[in-house]
PDB file with SEQRES, HELIX, SHEET and CRYST1 records, atoms N, CA, C and O in Angstrom:
SEQRES   1 A   89  MET PRO GLU ARG HIS VAL THR VAL ALA SER LYS VAL GLY          
SEQRES   2 A   89  LEU HIS ALA ARG PRO ALA ALA LEU LEU ALA LYS GLU ALA          
SEQRES   3 A   89  ALA ALA GLN SER VAL LYS ILE THR ILE ARG LYS GLN GLU          
SEQRES   4 A   89  THR GLU PRO VAL GLU ALA ALA SER ILE LEU GLY LEU MET          
SEQRES   5 A   89  THR LEU GLY ALA ALA TYR GLY ASP GLU VAL VAL LEU ALA          
SEQRES   6 A   89  ALA ASP GLY GLU GLY ALA ASP ASP ALA LEU ASP ARG ILE          
SEQRES   7 A   89  ALA GLU LEU VAL GLY SER GLU LEU ASP GLY SER                  
HELIX    1 AA1 ARG A   17  ALA A   27  1                                  11    
HELIX    2 AA2 ILE A   48  LEU A   54  1                                   7    
HELIX    3 AA3 ALA A   71  VAL A   82  1                                  12    
SHEET    1 AA1 3 GLU A   3  THR A   7  0                                        
SHEET    2 AA1 3 GLU A  61  ALA A  66 -1                                        
SHEET    3 AA1 3 ILE A  33  LYS A  37 -1                                        
CRYST1    1.000    1.000    1.000  90.00  90.00  90.00 P 1           1          
ATOM      1  N   MET A   1      63.081 185.082 107.071  1.00  0.00           N  
ATOM      2  CA  MET A   1      61.800 184.459 106.800  1.00  0.00           C  
ATOM      3  C   MET A   1      61.046 185.422 105.751  1.00  0.00           C  
ATOM      4  O   MET A   1      60.681 186.567 106.019  1.00  0.00           O  
ATOM      5  N   PRO A   2      60.876 184.788 104.543  1.00  0.00           N  
ATOM      6  CA  PRO A   2      60.203 185.705 103.368  1.00  0.00           C  
ATOM      7  C   PRO A   2      58.758 186.008 103.778  1.00  0.00           C  
ATOM      8  O   PRO A   2      58.044 185.230 104.412  1.00  0.00           O  
ATOM      9  N   GLU A   3      58.425 187.167 103.366  1.00  0.00           N  
ATOM     10  CA  GLU A   3      57.044 187.687 103.551  1.00  0.00           C  
ATOM     11  C   GLU A   3      56.507 188.320 102.253  1.00  0.00           C  
ATOM     12  O   GLU A   3      57.243 188.753 101.366  1.00  0.00           O  
ATOM     13  N   ARG A   4      55.157 188.335 102.219  1.00  0.00           N  
ATOM     14  CA  ARG A   4      54.526 189.071 101.170  1.00  0.00           C  
ATOM     15  C   ARG A   4      53.384 189.892 101.731  1.00  0.00           C  
ATOM     16  O   ARG A   4      52.540 189.380 102.466  1.00  0.00           O  
ATOM     17  N   HIS A   5      53.362 191.185 101.378  1.00  0.00           N  
ATOM     18  CA  HIS A   5      52.244 192.126 101.775  1.00  0.00           C  
ATOM     19  C   HIS A   5      51.216 192.079 100.614  1.00  0.00           C  
ATOM     20  O   HIS A   5      51.582 192.428  99.492  1.00  0.00           O  
ATOM     21  N   VAL A   6      49.995 191.679 100.827  1.00  0.00           N  
ATOM     22  CA  VAL A   6      48.927 191.666  99.956  1.00  0.00           C  
ATOM     23  C   VAL A   6      47.693 192.316 100.376  1.00  0.00           C  
ATOM     24  O   VAL A   6      47.327 192.314 101.551  1.00  0.00           O  
ATOM     25  N   THR A   7      47.014 192.902  99.382  1.00  0.00           N  
ATOM     26  CA  THR A   7      45.697 193.480  99.609  1.00  0.00           C  
ATOM     27  C   THR A   7      44.551 192.485  99.354  1.00  0.00           C  
ATOM     28  O   THR A   7      44.512 191.920  98.261  1.00  0.00           O  
ATOM     29  N   VAL A   8      43.669 192.247 100.234  1.00  0.00           N  
ATOM     30  CA  VAL A   8      42.598 191.334 100.143  1.00  0.00           C  
ATOM     31  C   VAL A   8      41.621 191.876  99.019  1.00  0.00           C  
ATOM     32  O   VAL A   8      41.063 192.967  99.138  1.00  0.00           O  
ATOM     33  N   ALA A   9      41.456 191.088  97.970  1.00  0.00           N  
ATOM     34  CA  ALA A   9      40.666 191.454  96.743  1.00  0.00           C  
ATOM     35  C   ALA A   9      39.227 190.916  96.765  1.00  0.00           C  
ATOM     36  O   ALA A   9      38.353 191.388  96.038  1.00  0.00           O  
ATOM     37  N   SER A  10      39.031 189.982  97.565  1.00  0.00           N  
ATOM     38  CA  SER A  10      37.670 189.272  97.633  1.00  0.00           C  
ATOM     39  C   SER A  10      36.677 190.304  98.210  1.00  0.00           C  
ATOM     40  O   SER A  10      36.965 190.932  99.229  1.00  0.00           O  
ATOM     41  N   LYS A  11      35.584 190.468  97.601  1.00  0.00           N  
ATOM     42  CA  LYS A  11      34.562 191.503  98.017  1.00  0.00           C  
ATOM     43  C   LYS A  11      34.062 191.259  99.470  1.00  0.00           C  
ATOM     44  O   LYS A  11      33.716 192.186 100.203  1.00  0.00           O  
ATOM     45  N   VAL A  12      34.046 189.901  99.852  1.00  0.00           N  
ATOM     46  CA  VAL A  12      33.535 189.565 101.018  1.00  0.00           C  
ATOM     47  C   VAL A  12      34.590 189.305 102.063  1.00  0.00           C  
ATOM     48  O   VAL A  12      34.298 188.822 103.157  1.00  0.00           O  
ATOM     49  N   GLY A  13      35.849 189.637 101.706  1.00  0.00           N  
ATOM     50  CA  GLY A  13      36.976 189.450 102.602  1.00  0.00           C  
ATOM     51  C   GLY A  13      37.353 188.025 102.705  1.00  0.00           C  
ATOM     52  O   GLY A  13      36.971 187.247 101.831  1.00  0.00           O  
ATOM     53  N   LEU A  14      38.093 187.605 103.728  1.00  0.00           N  
ATOM     54  CA  LEU A  14      38.458 186.274 103.929  1.00  0.00           C  
ATOM     55  C   LEU A  14      37.473 185.501 104.879  1.00  0.00           C  
ATOM     56  O   LEU A  14      37.806 185.017 105.960  1.00  0.00           O  
ATOM     57  N   HIS A  15      36.283 185.454 104.359  1.00  0.00           N  
ATOM     58  CA  HIS A  15      35.167 184.731 105.127  1.00  0.00           C  
ATOM     59  C   HIS A  15      34.614 183.624 104.284  1.00  0.00           C  
ATOM     60  O   HIS A  15      34.667 183.647 103.054  1.00  0.00           O  
ATOM     61  N   ALA A  16      34.054 182.601 105.021  1.00  0.00           N  
ATOM     62  CA  ALA A  16      33.446 181.450 104.442  1.00  0.00           C  
ATOM     63  C   ALA A  16      34.095 180.903 103.246  1.00  0.00           C  
ATOM     64  O   ALA A  16      35.217 180.408 103.352  1.00  0.00           O  
ATOM     65  N   ARG A  17      33.497 180.949 102.129  1.00  0.00           N  
ATOM     66  CA  ARG A  17      33.986 180.294 100.914  1.00  0.00           C  
ATOM     67  C   ARG A  17      35.455 180.697 100.593  1.00  0.00           C  
ATOM     68  O   ARG A  17      36.311 179.838 100.383  1.00  0.00           O  
ATOM     69  N   PRO A  18      35.724 182.052 100.561  1.00  0.00           N  
ATOM     70  CA  PRO A  18      37.203 182.384 100.263  1.00  0.00           C  
ATOM     71  C   PRO A  18      38.104 181.788 101.271  1.00  0.00           C  
ATOM     72  O   PRO A  18      39.187 181.345 100.890  1.00  0.00           O  
ATOM     73  N   ALA A  19      37.752 181.728 102.593  1.00  0.00           N  
ATOM     74  CA  ALA A  19      38.668 181.216 103.563  1.00  0.00           C  
ATOM     75  C   ALA A  19      38.915 179.782 103.321  1.00  0.00           C  
ATOM     76  O   ALA A  19      40.049 179.319 103.439  1.00  0.00           O  
ATOM     77  N   ALA A  20      37.876 179.045 102.979  1.00  0.00           N  
ATOM     78  CA  ALA A  20      37.909 177.682 102.752  1.00  0.00           C  
ATOM     79  C   ALA A  20      38.835 177.295 101.456  1.00  0.00           C  
ATOM     80  O   ALA A  20      39.541 176.286 101.454  1.00  0.00           O  
ATOM     81  N   LEU A  21      38.768 178.076 100.511  1.00  0.00           N  
ATOM     82  CA  LEU A  21      39.590 177.920  99.194  1.00  0.00           C  
ATOM     83  C   LEU A  21      41.045 178.252  99.577  1.00  0.00           C  
ATOM     84  O   LEU A  21      41.972 177.508  99.255  1.00  0.00           O  
ATOM     85  N   LEU A  22      41.213 179.360 100.255  1.00  0.00           N  
ATOM     86  CA  LEU A  22      42.621 179.762 100.710  1.00  0.00           C  
ATOM     87  C   LEU A  22      43.321 178.672 101.603  1.00  0.00           C  
ATOM     88  O   LEU A  22      44.458 178.250 101.395  1.00  0.00           O  
ATOM     89  N   ALA A  23      42.523 178.286 102.589  1.00  0.00           N  
ATOM     90  CA  ALA A  23      42.982 177.203 103.598  1.00  0.00           C  
ATOM     91  C   ALA A  23      43.395 175.951 102.862  1.00  0.00           C  
ATOM     92  O   ALA A  23      44.450 175.374 103.125  1.00  0.00           O  
ATOM     93  N   LYS A  24      42.529 175.530 101.915  1.00  0.00           N  
ATOM     94  CA  LYS A  24      42.865 174.280 101.106  1.00  0.00           C  
ATOM     95  C   LYS A  24      44.107 174.397 100.420  1.00  0.00           C  
ATOM     96  O   LYS A  24      44.916 173.471 100.473  1.00  0.00           O  
ATOM     97  N   GLU A  25      44.365 175.534  99.723  1.00  0.00           N  
ATOM     98  CA  GLU A  25      45.627 175.816  98.964  1.00  0.00           C  
ATOM     99  C   GLU A  25      46.839 175.940  99.805  1.00  0.00           C  
ATOM    100  O   GLU A  25      47.945 175.561  99.420  1.00  0.00           O  
ATOM    101  N   ALA A  26      46.605 176.493 100.996  1.00  0.00           N  
ATOM    102  CA  ALA A  26      47.711 176.661 101.930  1.00  0.00           C  
ATOM    103  C   ALA A  26      48.151 175.271 102.513  1.00  0.00           C  
ATOM    104  O   ALA A  26      49.336 175.016 102.727  1.00  0.00           O  
ATOM    105  N   ALA A  27      47.257 174.495 102.726  1.00  0.00           N  
ATOM    106  CA  ALA A  27      47.491 173.126 103.314  1.00  0.00           C  
ATOM    107  C   ALA A  27      48.185 172.209 102.334  1.00  0.00           C  
ATOM    108  O   ALA A  27      48.839 171.232 102.699  1.00  0.00           O  
ATOM    109  N   ALA A  28      48.014 172.570 101.062  1.00  0.00           N  
ATOM    110  CA  ALA A  28      48.658 171.802  99.963  1.00  0.00           C  
ATOM    111  C   ALA A  28      50.099 172.216  99.772  1.00  0.00           C  
ATOM    112  O   ALA A  28      50.815 171.514  99.058  1.00  0.00           O  
ATOM    113  N   GLN A  29      50.575 173.286 100.347  1.00  0.00           N  
ATOM    114  CA  GLN A  29      51.924 173.678 100.225  1.00  0.00           C  
ATOM    115  C   GLN A  29      52.796 172.903 101.066  1.00  0.00           C  
ATOM    116  O   GLN A  29      52.347 172.306 102.044  1.00  0.00           O  
ATOM    117  N   SER A  30      54.165 172.866 100.713  1.00  0.00           N  
ATOM    118  CA  SER A  30      55.116 172.101 101.477  1.00  0.00           C  
ATOM    119  C   SER A  30      55.638 172.773 102.709  1.00  0.00           C  
ATOM    120  O   SER A  30      56.386 172.161 103.471  1.00  0.00           O  
ATOM    121  N   VAL A  31      55.262 174.042 102.940  1.00  0.00           N  
ATOM    122  CA  VAL A  31      55.688 174.758 104.062  1.00  0.00           C  
ATOM    123  C   VAL A  31      54.445 175.259 104.856  1.00  0.00           C  
ATOM    124  O   VAL A  31      53.337 175.345 104.326  1.00  0.00           O  
ATOM    125  N   LYS A  32      54.684 175.582 106.141  1.00  0.00           N  
ATOM    126  CA  LYS A  32      53.609 176.234 106.871  1.00  0.00           C  
ATOM    127  C   LYS A  32      53.527 177.635 106.587  1.00  0.00           C  
ATOM    128  O   LYS A  32      54.564 178.295 106.653  1.00  0.00           O  
ATOM    129  N   ILE A  33      52.383 178.217 106.263  1.00  0.00           N  
ATOM    130  CA  ILE A  33      52.228 179.655 106.026  1.00  0.00           C  
ATOM    131  C   ILE A  33      51.400 180.311 106.957  1.00  0.00           C  
ATOM    132  O   ILE A  33      50.310 179.830 107.269  1.00  0.00           O  
ATOM    133  N   THR A  34      51.841 181.418 107.452  1.00  0.00           N  
ATOM    134  CA  THR A  34      50.994 182.191 108.336  1.00  0.00           C  
ATOM    135  C   THR A  34      50.508 183.513 107.675  1.00  0.00           C  
ATOM    136  O   THR A  34      51.087 184.015 106.711  1.00  0.00           O  
ATOM    137  N   ILE A  35      49.483 184.000 108.222  1.00  0.00           N  
ATOM    138  CA  ILE A  35      48.891 185.291 107.691  1.00  0.00           C  
ATOM    139  C   ILE A  35      48.417 186.175 108.928  1.00  0.00           C  
ATOM    140  O   ILE A  35      47.919 185.727 109.961  1.00  0.00           O  
ATOM    141  N   ARG A  36      48.643 187.411 108.656  1.00  0.00           N  
ATOM    142  CA  ARG A  36      48.214 188.314 109.831  1.00  0.00           C  
ATOM    143  C   ARG A  36      47.820 189.685 109.190  1.00  0.00           C  
ATOM    144  O   ARG A  36      48.301 190.060 108.120  1.00  0.00           O  
ATOM    145  N   LYS A  37      46.990 190.347 109.852  1.00  0.00           N  
ATOM    146  CA  LYS A  37      46.832 191.822 109.549  1.00  0.00           C  
ATOM    147  C   LYS A  37      47.854 192.569 110.325  1.00  0.00           C  
ATOM    148  O   LYS A  37      48.411 192.010 111.270  1.00  0.00           O  
ATOM    149  N   GLN A  38      48.144 193.804 109.994  1.00  0.00           N  
ATOM    150  CA  GLN A  38      49.164 194.640 110.603  1.00  0.00           C  
ATOM    151  C   GLN A  38      48.748 194.657 112.094  1.00  0.00           C  
ATOM    152  O   GLN A  38      47.562 194.730 112.415  1.00  0.00           O  
ATOM    153  N   GLU A  39      49.778 194.587 113.018  1.00  0.00           N  
ATOM    154  CA  GLU A  39      49.673 194.711 114.442  1.00  0.00           C  
ATOM    155  C   GLU A  39      48.698 193.693 115.118  1.00  0.00           C  
ATOM    156  O   GLU A  39      48.067 193.944 116.145  1.00  0.00           O  
ATOM    157  N   THR A  40      48.645 192.497 114.414  1.00  0.00           N  
ATOM    158  CA  THR A  40      47.906 191.360 115.041  1.00  0.00           C  
ATOM    159  C   THR A  40      48.826 190.136 115.041  1.00  0.00           C  
ATOM    160  O   THR A  40      49.818 190.087 114.314  1.00  0.00           O  
ATOM    161  N   GLU A  41      48.492 189.194 115.835  1.00  0.00           N  
ATOM    162  CA  GLU A  41      49.207 187.841 115.846  1.00  0.00           C  
ATOM    163  C   GLU A  41      48.808 187.135 114.632  1.00  0.00           C  
ATOM    164  O   GLU A  41      47.670 187.204 114.167  1.00  0.00           O  
ATOM    165  N   PRO A  42      49.925 186.339 114.040  1.00  0.00           N  
ATOM    166  CA  PRO A  42      49.653 185.592 112.846  1.00  0.00           C  
ATOM    167  C   PRO A  42      48.757 184.313 113.240  1.00  0.00           C  
ATOM    168  O   PRO A  42      48.730 183.827 114.370  1.00  0.00           O  
ATOM    169  N   VAL A  43      48.046 183.855 112.155  1.00  0.00           N  
ATOM    170  CA  VAL A  43      47.244 182.494 112.281  1.00  0.00           C  
ATOM    171  C   VAL A  43      47.735 181.703 111.127  1.00  0.00           C  
ATOM    172  O   VAL A  43      48.356 182.226 110.202  1.00  0.00           O  
ATOM    173  N   GLU A  44      47.452 180.440 111.185  1.00  0.00           N  
ATOM    174  CA  GLU A  44      47.937 179.542 110.136  1.00  0.00           C  
ATOM    175  C   GLU A  44      46.963 179.744 108.908  1.00  0.00           C  
ATOM    176  O   GLU A  44      45.744 179.750 109.078  1.00  0.00           O  
ATOM    177  N   ALA A  45      47.483 179.893 107.791  1.00  0.00           N  
ATOM    178  CA  ALA A  45      46.772 180.135 106.600  1.00  0.00           C  
ATOM    179  C   ALA A  45      45.981 178.896 106.180  1.00  0.00           C  
ATOM    180  O   ALA A  45      45.063 179.003 105.366  1.00  0.00           O  
ATOM    181  N   ALA A  46      46.336 177.667 106.746  1.00  0.00           N  
ATOM    182  CA  ALA A  46      45.672 176.413 106.427  1.00  0.00           C  
ATOM    183  C   ALA A  46      44.451 176.181 107.299  1.00  0.00           C  
ATOM    184  O   ALA A  46      43.757 175.174 107.149  1.00  0.00           O  
ATOM    185  N   SER A  47      44.198 177.068 108.168  1.00  0.00           N  
ATOM    186  CA  SER A  47      43.131 177.003 109.137  1.00  0.00           C  
ATOM    187  C   SER A  47      41.945 177.903 108.768  1.00  0.00           C  
ATOM    188  O   SER A  47      42.037 179.127 108.863  1.00  0.00           O  
ATOM    189  N   ILE A  48      40.800 177.274 108.335  1.00  0.00           N  
ATOM    190  CA  ILE A  48      39.658 178.106 107.984  1.00  0.00           C  
ATOM    191  C   ILE A  48      39.199 178.940 109.216  1.00  0.00           C  
ATOM    192  O   ILE A  48      38.862 180.117 109.087  1.00  0.00           O  
ATOM    193  N   LEU A  49      39.195 178.342 110.330  1.00  0.00           N  
ATOM    194  CA  LEU A  49      38.723 179.078 111.528  1.00  0.00           C  
ATOM    195  C   LEU A  49      39.634 180.217 111.797  1.00  0.00           C  
ATOM    196  O   LEU A  49      39.178 181.328 112.066  1.00  0.00           O  
ATOM    197  N   GLY A  50      41.016 179.959 111.729  1.00  0.00           N  
ATOM    198  CA  GLY A  50      41.970 181.049 111.907  1.00  0.00           C  
ATOM    199  C   GLY A  50      41.702 182.133 110.867  1.00  0.00           C  
ATOM    200  O   GLY A  50      41.666 183.301 111.255  1.00  0.00           O  
ATOM    201  N   LEU A  51      41.519 181.856 109.621  1.00  0.00           N  
ATOM    202  CA  LEU A  51      41.265 182.907 108.573  1.00  0.00           C  
ATOM    203  C   LEU A  51      40.036 183.743 109.012  1.00  0.00           C  
ATOM    204  O   LEU A  51      40.058 184.973 108.996  1.00  0.00           O  
ATOM    205  N   MET A  52      39.035 183.062 109.379  1.00  0.00           N  
ATOM    206  CA  MET A  52      37.790 183.785 109.658  1.00  0.00           C  
ATOM    207  C   MET A  52      37.925 184.678 110.932  1.00  0.00           C  
ATOM    208  O   MET A  52      37.390 185.784 111.008  1.00  0.00           O  
ATOM    209  N   THR A  53      38.577 184.200 111.795  1.00  0.00           N  
ATOM    210  CA  THR A  53      38.788 185.010 113.054  1.00  0.00           C  
ATOM    211  C   THR A  53      39.794 186.223 112.815  1.00  0.00           C  
ATOM    212  O   THR A  53      39.825 187.181 113.587  1.00  0.00           O  
ATOM    213  N   LEU A  54      40.552 186.126 111.778  1.00  0.00           N  
ATOM    214  CA  LEU A  54      41.511 187.147 111.430  1.00  0.00           C  
ATOM    215  C   LEU A  54      40.586 188.515 111.128  1.00  0.00           C  
ATOM    216  O   LEU A  54      40.954 189.645 111.448  1.00  0.00           O  
ATOM    217  N   GLY A  55      39.477 188.247 110.537  1.00  0.00           N  
ATOM    218  CA  GLY A  55      38.626 189.402 110.270  1.00  0.00           C  
ATOM    219  C   GLY A  55      39.158 190.336 109.144  1.00  0.00           C  
ATOM    220  O   GLY A  55      38.985 191.554 109.180  1.00  0.00           O  
ATOM    221  N   ALA A  56      39.838 189.671 108.106  1.00  0.00           N  
ATOM    222  CA  ALA A  56      40.378 190.396 106.931  1.00  0.00           C  
ATOM    223  C   ALA A  56      39.273 190.777 105.945  1.00  0.00           C  
ATOM    224  O   ALA A  56      38.645 189.925 105.318  1.00  0.00           O  
ATOM    225  N   ALA A  57      39.068 192.046 105.837  1.00  0.00           N  
ATOM    226  CA  ALA A  57      37.959 192.426 104.912  1.00  0.00           C  
ATOM    227  C   ALA A  57      38.471 192.923 103.644  1.00  0.00           C  
ATOM    228  O   ALA A  57      39.673 193.175 103.562  1.00  0.00           O  
ATOM    229  N   TYR A  58      37.656 193.106 102.588  1.00  0.00           N  
ATOM    230  CA  TYR A  58      38.050 193.608 101.309  1.00  0.00           C  
ATOM    231  C   TYR A  58      38.840 194.929 101.446  1.00  0.00           C  
ATOM    232  O   TYR A  58      38.355 195.884 102.052  1.00  0.00           O  
ATOM    233  N   GLY A  59      40.046 194.972 100.883  1.00  0.00           N  
ATOM    234  CA  GLY A  59      40.905 196.168 100.869  1.00  0.00           C  
ATOM    235  C   GLY A  59      41.878 196.132 101.974  1.00  0.00           C  
ATOM    236  O   GLY A  59      42.778 196.971 101.947  1.00  0.00           O  
ATOM    237  N   ASP A  60      41.831 195.274 102.953  1.00  0.00           N  
ATOM    238  CA  ASP A  60      42.696 195.139 104.047  1.00  0.00           C  
ATOM    239  C   ASP A  60      44.073 194.611 103.584  1.00  0.00           C  
ATOM    240  O   ASP A  60      44.116 193.731 102.724  1.00  0.00           O  
ATOM    241  N   GLU A  61      45.193 195.117 104.125  1.00  0.00           N  
ATOM    242  CA  GLU A  61      46.424 194.531 103.794  1.00  0.00           C  
ATOM    243  C   GLU A  61      46.840 193.418 104.831  1.00  0.00           C  
ATOM    244  O   GLU A  61      46.718 193.610 106.041  1.00  0.00           O  
ATOM    245  N   VAL A  62      47.293 192.352 104.352  1.00  0.00           N  
ATOM    246  CA  VAL A  62      47.714 191.238 105.157  1.00  0.00           C  
ATOM    247  C   VAL A  62      49.134 190.828 104.848  1.00  0.00           C  
ATOM    248  O   VAL A  62      49.659 191.043 103.755  1.00  0.00           O  
ATOM    249  N   VAL A  63      49.721 190.239 105.841  1.00  0.00           N  
ATOM    250  CA  VAL A  63      51.153 189.805 105.673  1.00  0.00           C  
ATOM    251  C   VAL A  63      51.245 188.368 105.745  1.00  0.00           C  
ATOM    252  O   VAL A  63      50.826 187.782 106.743  1.00  0.00           O  
ATOM    253  N   LEU A  64      51.812 187.687 104.673  1.00  0.00           N  
ATOM    254  CA  LEU A  64      51.918 186.246 104.618  1.00  0.00           C  
ATOM    255  C   LEU A  64      53.364 185.974 104.883  1.00  0.00           C  
ATOM    256  O   LEU A  64      54.238 186.725 104.450  1.00  0.00           O  
ATOM    257  N   ALA A  65      53.619 184.920 105.583  1.00  0.00           N  
ATOM    258  CA  ALA A  65      55.109 184.499 105.933  1.00  0.00           C  
ATOM    259  C   ALA A  65      55.211 183.081 105.889  1.00  0.00           C  
ATOM    260  O   ALA A  65      54.235 182.393 106.188  1.00  0.00           O  
ATOM    261  N   ALA A  66      56.369 182.537 105.522  1.00  0.00           N  
ATOM    262  CA  ALA A  66      56.599 181.120 105.610  1.00  0.00           C  
ATOM    263  C   ALA A  66      58.181 180.971 105.682  1.00  0.00           C  
ATOM    264  O   ALA A  66      58.913 181.925 105.419  1.00  0.00           O  
ATOM    265  N   ASP A  67      58.614 179.860 106.011  1.00  0.00           N  
ATOM    266  CA  ASP A  67      60.009 179.549 106.162  1.00  0.00           C  
ATOM    267  C   ASP A  67      60.342 178.185 105.651  1.00  0.00           C  
ATOM    268  O   ASP A  67      59.501 177.290 105.739  1.00  0.00           O  
ATOM    269  N   GLY A  68      61.478 177.976 105.138  1.00  0.00           N  
ATOM    270  CA  GLY A  68      61.840 176.685 104.646  1.00  0.00           C  
ATOM    271  C   GLY A  68      62.056 176.517 103.177  1.00  0.00           C  
ATOM    272  O   GLY A  68      61.890 177.515 102.477  1.00  0.00           O  
ATOM    273  N   GLU A  69      62.394 175.425 102.633  1.00  0.00           N  
ATOM    274  CA  GLU A  69      62.559 175.194 101.293  1.00  0.00           C  
ATOM    275  C   GLU A  69      61.185 175.307 100.556  1.00  0.00           C  
ATOM    276  O   GLU A  69      60.198 174.673 100.927  1.00  0.00           O  
ATOM    277  N   GLY A  70      61.186 176.106  99.551  1.00  0.00           N  
ATOM    278  CA  GLY A  70      59.871 176.351  98.793  1.00  0.00           C  
ATOM    279  C   GLY A  70      59.064 177.392  99.309  1.00  0.00           C  
ATOM    280  O   GLY A  70      57.952 177.593  98.821  1.00  0.00           O  
ATOM    281  N   ALA A  71      59.518 178.102 100.276  1.00  0.00           N  
ATOM    282  CA  ALA A  71      58.741 179.140 100.903  1.00  0.00           C  
ATOM    283  C   ALA A  71      58.327 180.230  99.951  1.00  0.00           C  
ATOM    284  O   ALA A  71      57.165 180.634  99.923  1.00  0.00           O  
ATOM    285  N   ASP A  72      59.300 180.722  99.148  1.00  0.00           N  
ATOM    286  CA  ASP A  72      58.947 181.798  98.202  1.00  0.00           C  
ATOM    287  C   ASP A  72      57.944 181.373  97.168  1.00  0.00           C  
ATOM    288  O   ASP A  72      57.011 182.130  96.902  1.00  0.00           O  
ATOM    289  N   ASP A  73      58.066 180.264  96.593  1.00  0.00           N  
ATOM    290  CA  ASP A  73      56.958 179.714  95.650  1.00  0.00           C  
ATOM    291  C   ASP A  73      55.600 179.583  96.303  1.00  0.00           C  
ATOM    292  O   ASP A  73      54.590 179.926  95.688  1.00  0.00           O  
ATOM    293  N   ALA A  74      55.544 179.091  97.547  1.00  0.00           N  
ATOM    294  CA  ALA A  74      54.359 178.978  98.254  1.00  0.00           C  
ATOM    295  C   ALA A  74      53.783 180.237  98.558  1.00  0.00           C  
ATOM    296  O   ALA A  74      52.575 180.408  98.392  1.00  0.00           O  
ATOM    297  N   LEU A  75      54.582 181.213  99.022  1.00  0.00           N  
ATOM    298  CA  LEU A  75      54.016 182.598  99.285  1.00  0.00           C  
ATOM    299  C   LEU A  75      53.494 183.233  98.025  1.00  0.00           C  
ATOM    300  O   LEU A  75      52.482 183.933  98.032  1.00  0.00           O  
ATOM    301  N   ASP A  76      54.222 182.971  96.906  1.00  0.00           N  
ATOM    302  CA  ASP A  76      53.675 183.592  95.667  1.00  0.00           C  
ATOM    303  C   ASP A  76      52.369 182.998  95.272  1.00  0.00           C  
ATOM    304  O   ASP A  76      51.530 183.700  94.708  1.00  0.00           O  
ATOM    305  N   ARG A  77      52.152 181.756  95.535  1.00  0.00           N  
ATOM    306  CA  ARG A  77      50.857 181.123  95.137  1.00  0.00           C  
ATOM    307  C   ARG A  77      49.738 181.672  95.985  1.00  0.00           C  
ATOM    308  O   ARG A  77      48.678 182.052  95.488  1.00  0.00           O  
ATOM    309  N   ILE A  78      50.007 181.707  97.315  1.00  0.00           N  
ATOM    310  CA  ILE A  78      49.010 182.146  98.321  1.00  0.00           C  
ATOM    311  C   ILE A  78      48.732 183.689  98.077  1.00  0.00           C  
ATOM    312  O   ILE A  78      47.577 184.112  98.127  1.00  0.00           O  
ATOM    313  N   ALA A  79      49.743 184.470  97.829  1.00  0.00           N  
ATOM    314  CA  ALA A  79      49.598 185.922  97.598  1.00  0.00           C  
ATOM    315  C   ALA A  79      48.781 186.183  96.415  1.00  0.00           C  
ATOM    316  O   ALA A  79      48.005 187.138  96.406  1.00  0.00           O  
ATOM    317  N   GLU A  80      48.917 185.321  95.322  1.00  0.00           N  
ATOM    318  CA  GLU A  80      48.093 185.405  94.142  1.00  0.00           C  
ATOM    319  C   GLU A  80      46.547 185.166  94.500  1.00  0.00           C  
ATOM    320  O   GLU A  80      45.618 185.820  94.025  1.00  0.00           O  
ATOM    321  N   LEU A  81      46.441 184.200  95.346  1.00  0.00           N  
ATOM    322  CA  LEU A  81      44.980 183.997  95.762  1.00  0.00           C  
ATOM    323  C   LEU A  81      44.345 184.965  96.534  1.00  0.00           C  
ATOM    324  O   LEU A  81      43.172 185.285  96.342  1.00  0.00           O  
ATOM    325  N   VAL A  82      45.067 185.461  97.417  1.00  0.00           N  
ATOM    326  CA  VAL A  82      44.576 186.610  98.354  1.00  0.00           C  
ATOM    327  C   VAL A  82      44.288 187.857  97.573  1.00  0.00           C  
ATOM    328  O   VAL A  82      43.384 188.637  97.873  1.00  0.00           O  
ATOM    329  N   GLY A  83      45.140 188.013  96.505  1.00  0.00           N  
ATOM    330  CA  GLY A  83      44.864 189.195  95.758  1.00  0.00           C  
ATOM    331  C   GLY A  83      43.912 189.013  94.540  1.00  0.00           C  
ATOM    332  O   GLY A  83      43.811 189.886  93.678  1.00  0.00           O  
ATOM    333  N   SER A  84      43.247 187.890  94.507  1.00  0.00           N  
ATOM    334  CA  SER A  84      42.117 187.524  93.551  1.00  0.00           C  
ATOM    335  C   SER A  84      40.790 187.604  94.226  1.00  0.00           C  
ATOM    336  O   SER A  84      40.660 187.674  95.448  1.00  0.00           O  
ATOM    337  N   GLU A  85      39.768 187.589  93.326  1.00  0.00           N  
ATOM    338  CA  GLU A  85      38.391 187.556  93.860  1.00  0.00           C  
ATOM    339  C   GLU A  85      38.005 186.364  94.673  1.00  0.00           C  
ATOM    340  O   GLU A  85      37.064 186.453  95.463  1.00  0.00           O  
ATOM    341  N   LEU A  86      38.705 185.207  94.520  1.00  0.00           N  
ATOM    342  CA  LEU A  86      38.421 183.989  95.411  1.00  0.00           C  
ATOM    343  C   LEU A  86      36.945 183.579  95.290  1.00  0.00           C  
ATOM    344  O   LEU A  86      36.362 183.166  96.292  1.00  0.00           O  
ATOM    345  N   ASP A  87      36.342 183.670  94.156  1.00  0.00           N  
ATOM    346  CA  ASP A  87      34.851 183.312  94.132  1.00  0.00           C  
ATOM    347  C   ASP A  87      34.554 181.864  93.862  1.00  0.00           C  
ATOM    348  O   ASP A  87      33.414 181.398  93.851  1.00  0.00           O  
ATOM    349  N   GLY A  88      35.710 181.151  93.634  1.00  0.00           N  
ATOM    350  CA  GLY A  88      35.506 179.622  93.539  1.00  0.00           C  
ATOM    351  C   GLY A  88      35.345 179.248  92.097  1.00  0.00           C  
ATOM    352  O   GLY A  88      35.402 178.044  91.850  1.00  0.00           O  
ATOM    353  N   SER A  89      35.162 180.052  91.140  1.00  0.00           N  
ATOM    354  CA  SER A  89      35.062 179.704  89.694  1.00  0.00           C  
ATOM    355  C   SER A  89      36.302 179.266  89.010  1.00  0.00           C  
ATOM    356  O   SER A  89      36.275 178.966  87.816  1.00  0.00           O  
TER     357      SER A  89                                                      
END                                                                             
């Protein structure tokens, strides 16, 4: 199962608007993507509530994972978002 380790670049972490933007993009992918912080259980990246309960703050490292055809491309796209400011502009 491919994984990506990414540092959260959004100054507010994965809360509210950044979580909504990330969940929307994850839901649009052809594979199920999970996200977790080190030593925690993964949550679905397409779930706003899951992302917010993850408690990922600015500078935290998260691990993205997916399996299936197109997983690498989907992970690259989501990793790019997590590593950006996610301000919605």
